[in-house]
N, CA, C and O of each residue as an XYZ file, in Angstrom:
232
protein
N     106.186     89.385     76.335
C     107.047     88.961     77.425
C     106.362     87.838     78.205
O     105.181     87.941     78.539
N     107.091     86.786     78.489
C     106.565     85.661     79.244
C     106.674     85.955     80.732
O     107.683     86.484     81.199
N     105.637     85.610     81.464
C     105.633     85.803     82.904
C     106.093     84.527     83.590
O     105.702     83.429     83.195
N     106.920     84.671     84.613
C     107.396     83.522     85.386
C     106.208     82.972     86.179
O     105.545     83.729     86.889
N     105.929     81.671     86.072
C     104.777     81.101     86.765
C     104.979     81.026     88.277
O     106.105     80.961     88.771
N     103.893     81.037     88.973
C     103.919     80.899     90.426
C     104.198     79.450     90.808
O     103.730     78.533     90.133
N     104.953     79.233     91.876
C     105.195     77.872     92.353
C     104.058     77.343     93.231
O     104.172     76.256     93.798
N     102.987     78.087     93.345
C     101.867     77.709     94.214
C     101.331     76.324     93.854
O     101.155     75.991     92.682
N     101.076     75.526     94.894
C     100.509     74.186     94.719
C      99.098     74.100     95.284
O      98.519     73.017     95.365
N      98.548     75.245     95.673
C      97.221     75.330     96.292
C      97.144     74.612     97.636
O      96.069     74.172     98.041
N      98.258     74.492     98.318
C      98.300     74.000     99.691
C      98.971     75.095    100.501
O     100.181     75.060    100.726
N      98.189     76.055    100.934
C      98.716     77.242    101.597
C      98.660     77.068    103.114
O      97.596     77.141    103.729
N      99.830     76.836    103.694
C      99.943     76.625    105.138
C     101.360     76.993    105.542
O     102.312     76.310    105.165
N     101.506     78.071    106.308
C     102.828     78.524    106.710
C     103.311     77.698    107.901
O     102.635     77.613    108.926
N     104.484     77.096    107.752
C     105.095     76.314    108.813
C     105.675     77.289    109.841
O     106.557     78.077    109.500
N     105.200     77.255    111.092
C     105.684     78.211    112.087
C     107.153     77.984    112.473
O     107.794     78.883    113.016
N     107.678     76.804    112.199
C     109.067     76.506    112.561
C     110.074     77.207    111.658
O     111.143     77.607    112.118
N     109.741     77.361    110.364
C     110.704     77.986    109.456
C     110.130     79.153    108.651
O     110.876     79.848    107.961
N     108.824     79.375    108.727
C     108.208     80.505    108.027
C     107.927     80.264    106.558
O     107.556     81.195    105.843
N     108.096     79.024    106.087
C     107.852     78.708    104.684
C     106.496     78.031    104.516
O     106.040     77.282    105.381
N     105.869     78.315    103.382
C     104.628     77.636    103.034
C     104.939     76.153    102.833
O     105.922     75.807    102.178
N     104.117     75.293    103.386
C     104.336     73.855    103.259
C     104.056     73.350    101.844
O     104.476     72.249    101.486
N     103.358     74.135    101.048
C     103.056     73.731     99.675
C     104.110     74.160     98.669
O     104.540     73.357     97.841
N     104.533     75.426     98.730
C     105.448     75.951     97.706
C     106.801     76.398     98.253
O     107.718     76.676     97.480
N     106.932     76.468     99.565
C     108.185     76.829    100.239
C     108.585     78.286    100.080
O     109.753     78.642    100.242
N     107.599     79.133     99.758
C     107.860     80.572     99.761
C     107.547     81.115    101.151
O     106.824     80.486    101.924
N     108.099     82.293    101.464
C     107.743     82.980    102.701
C     106.394     83.670    102.499
O     105.939     83.832    101.367
N     105.773     84.065    103.572
C     104.494     84.766    103.481
C     104.645     86.054    102.672
O     103.755     86.404    101.896
N     105.751     86.754    102.845
C     106.001     87.981    102.080
C     106.131     87.673    100.595
O     105.586     88.399     99.763
N     106.848     86.601    100.252
C     107.000     86.228     98.848
C     105.662     85.866     98.217
O     105.402     86.199     97.061
N     104.819     85.185     98.977
C     103.483     84.825     98.484
C     102.665     86.099     98.257
O     102.060     86.279     97.199
N     102.654     86.972     99.253
C     101.839     88.189     99.186
C     102.302     89.142     98.083
O     101.480     89.801     97.446
N     103.604     89.216     97.858
C     104.151     90.176     96.895
C     104.377     89.604     95.503
O     104.830     90.320     94.610
N     104.068     88.321     95.301
C     104.386     87.648     94.033
C     103.920     88.437     92.813
O     104.682     88.609     91.862
N     102.689     88.911     92.830
C     102.148     89.592     91.648
C     102.837     90.931     91.376
O     102.755     91.450     90.263
N     103.508     91.490     92.372
C     104.219     92.753     92.198
C     105.688     92.552     91.820
O     106.353     93.505     91.414
N     106.202     91.325     91.948
C     107.601     91.045     91.642
C     107.860     91.124     90.139
O     106.993     90.799     89.327
N     109.049     91.555     89.790
C     109.490     91.499     88.394
C     109.829     90.044     88.075
O     109.941     89.218     88.981
N     109.992     89.734     86.800
C     110.382     88.377     86.427
C     111.712     87.996     87.067
O     111.887     86.851     87.483
N     112.645     88.931     87.153
C     113.947     88.652     87.774
C     113.775     88.292     89.247
O     114.427     87.374     89.745
N     112.900     89.012     89.941
C     112.648     88.721     91.357
C     111.987     87.355     91.519
O     112.316     86.606     92.439
N     111.054     87.032     90.623
C     110.392     85.731     90.672
C     111.389     84.602     90.443
O     111.341     83.581     91.128
N     112.286     84.781     89.490
C     113.303     83.773     89.220
C     114.243     83.605     90.420
O     114.708     82.501     90.702
N     114.514     84.694     91.113
C     115.348     84.624     92.312
C     114.671     83.785     93.391
O     115.321     82.971     94.048
N     113.365     83.983     93.573
C     112.612     83.178     94.541
C     112.653     81.712     94.120
O     112.925     80.840     94.946
N     112.388     81.431     92.850
C     112.419     80.055     92.356
C     113.755     79.395     92.671
O     113.794     78.218     93.032
N     114.853     80.141     92.538
C     116.183     79.572     92.768
C     116.396     79.174     94.228
O     117.236     78.324     94.523
N     115.648     79.778     95.132
C     115.778     79.475     96.567
C     114.932     78.276     96.999
O     115.209     77.663     98.030
N     113.914     77.942     96.224
C     112.941     76.947     96.664
C     113.529     75.547     96.821
O     113.156     74.832     97.751
N     114.423     75.146     95.949
C     114.991     73.797     96.036
C     115.763     73.613     97.342
O     115.737     72.533     97.932
N     116.448     74.662     97.795
C     117.199     74.593     99.046
C     116.265     74.543    100.245
O     116.593     73.935    101.264
N     115.111     75.175    100.130
C     114.157     75.220    101.238
C     113.362     73.931    101.385
O     112.975     73.556    102.491
N     113.122     73.261    100.274
C     112.292     72.057    100.290
C     113.058     70.919    100.949
O     114.193     70.637    100.564
N     112.455     70.260    101.937
C     113.150     69.163    102.589
C     113.413     68.024    101.597
O     112.567     67.688    100.769
N     114.579     67.460    101.705
C     114.932     66.330    100.839
C     114.346     65.044    101.413
O     114.424     64.807    102.618
N     113.779     64.241    100.578
C     113.211     62.971    101.026
C     114.103     61.831    100.558
O     114.721     61.895     99.496
N     114.151     60.805    101.365
C     114.928     59.620    100.986
C     113.990     58.549    100.503
O     112.888     58.393    101.028
N     114.421     57.812     99.506
C     113.555     56.772     98.938
C     114.048     55.400     99.337
O     113.449     54.394     98.955
């Protein structure tokens, strides 16, 4: 069985304004519980990250 990879970017800093890590955009609970999550739970977190990440204009 393949394990869903962590979105961690090794920049761990929780933004106090929204509660998301500035590196991977997970919540502190999601970061702490990642290793205990099932693959389905990990995929659910991944699906939320794009919405959480601020969009940049080029």
